[in-house]
C-alpha angles and dihedrals in degrees: 000000000000115000116239095023134084117265100209095165095069127069088218140343137220128225110206091195093074103009095242127138111219127198120260118268096035119129119224090252091056089047091054091050090052090049090053091051091051091050091050090051089051091052092050090050090049090056091058099042129015114200091209092051093240128133119272113271094217126060116267124196122209141151113264138171145204131203115253087232089065091068121090114231109238129195118243109246129201137209086197113016113258092347112063114028125204113236095032143085112245122193121217105200134179145124120286116283095021095116102259094138091045088052090051090052090049091050091049091050092052092050093050089055098039090238103136126091108251140064093324097051106135090004110100110208138182121262123208109214126193110194117181103155101048136051115250093215097045103031121004100047093045091048092050092047091050089050090055099250125170093242093202088061096055111086118198105224122220140133130251125211117192115217108177105301093340127092120208118199119217146163124280115260120204088206096064111006104063094099091050091045089052090054091048093052091049091049098046100036091230114174099187130043118194117198108192106200105016093194090061089066089053100050121140095042133099097238091186090070114098113262099011097104091044092051091053099042100043095066088048089051091051090052090051092050096045095049098032093235129143116235116201115194116193113214140165136241115236116259090238114082130246143167100237116060095205090057092050096064110123116246104025143355087233091080090074092047098051104042120076096209135035134174121201129206125205141163119248106218092193097052110119092206095049092247129156131214134237120192142158111273094174133014127162090170104047140029117283085218088077102130120258116243127223120217143174133206104233128190116255136175131215131181117256126215092268091058095252124118122256124198123235138164120254127203111230128180114223102181148293121308137205088214121092133201095245091058093044093051088056094041116149134175115312109266125229089250092054091049089051091051091051091049091049091050091054092046092049093050093047092050093046094051092045090052088052092054096263099304138060139170110273095231091052091050093052093046091049091048092052090048087054091052098260122128123234090244094054095047091050090053089048090054090056092046095053092045097242112165129216126233133184110219137177133024092286091054099244113187121226135185112228129194116230117264114283094017094107098048101025102053118088093186126027089212091061092056091044088061093050120102118260120273112268116265126201097211139019112263123203112222125226118230102208126093090308107047088200136136117283094221115182097315113150092215099062114116118211094321100329135090108251093247093048102044108134096201089057093061115108 
């Protein structure tokens, strides 16, 4: 027998190397292929039944099941009650310049001080923060400082690649760095991870292709669930308009499909105080009836390393709102009906305050307005329009709304005054959202845009 050639003279031939008899006419190469097939069959059989009773040495995939009764029931936990869940990825989405990054810095500051209602209330925790669009020295650190963060509890997230004796810093990649990120979270005890911007951690991929976004976000979601951390990914709306916020997220429509929670940010063109609105645009873990919040970006100043002040924007909540981001993104010209409602709100408030002698407790005004079918937001706007001032009176600090001088005696028709422009104001005043809805002034006890006793994120 000559290897590699046919042996046509023999009816069969025997290979002493493996103890197998092969048919006549086979080349050695064909014999080796048949041997490989036989070995593969042996391995497949070994997966099904091991003679020694041991477990298979190679991975085996099969369909399996568990009874629903085998699962422990766990309580939903929140980094920020009803808005940012622990164990999930939450998107913060809005157009450029709307204050998303400032809001992320504010959220991080609250977590580091244990100031938000939720599971971490009274439990300061570290925050891991990936910043790819802003400088830490010029923007991120000043913002966090202005927001009151415990700076030792904010951890700037990056990657390190060792090349010989050199270390190159880079940006986190969801495609390759999830195992290392998991180790970092376990080591630091971080409870919130901020990815600003989320797309920077997904670079190098065609996100428009079906399944790409899902393949990158699902491992991140598993990390969040396994370690009970909240992941906040900051993203942008496309410049082109749309009617559905989740379909407007830049990069791919899959973002809205994969995440369980999303918060939208939008400008309110009709807000007298220049405020914007943040609201839930998706939540599979909380009620979509969670109230929208109104906020402003206020100027702030922090001291730089050279001892001189540097200016920075600061995110401040100013109350709840009956507006929502979906409606604001599709905002059109004010209709005649809406103008009529606003006029009626101003007329009602003017008449109510005149009937009360020109002044009334803020809480009573809001309750009466709601009983009359007016929202808190509308009556607050009406107060600004008619020029009513706010005053804190009494030892307990009760807030009252007060008509301008001469409004009670000098007006023949409340509707005339309601149409008048607001009284001039020397400076912008941020309004509180609690029971008072009044300016914060220079009180030392206000918290991020609220009076201490009215702060909504402090409610349990």
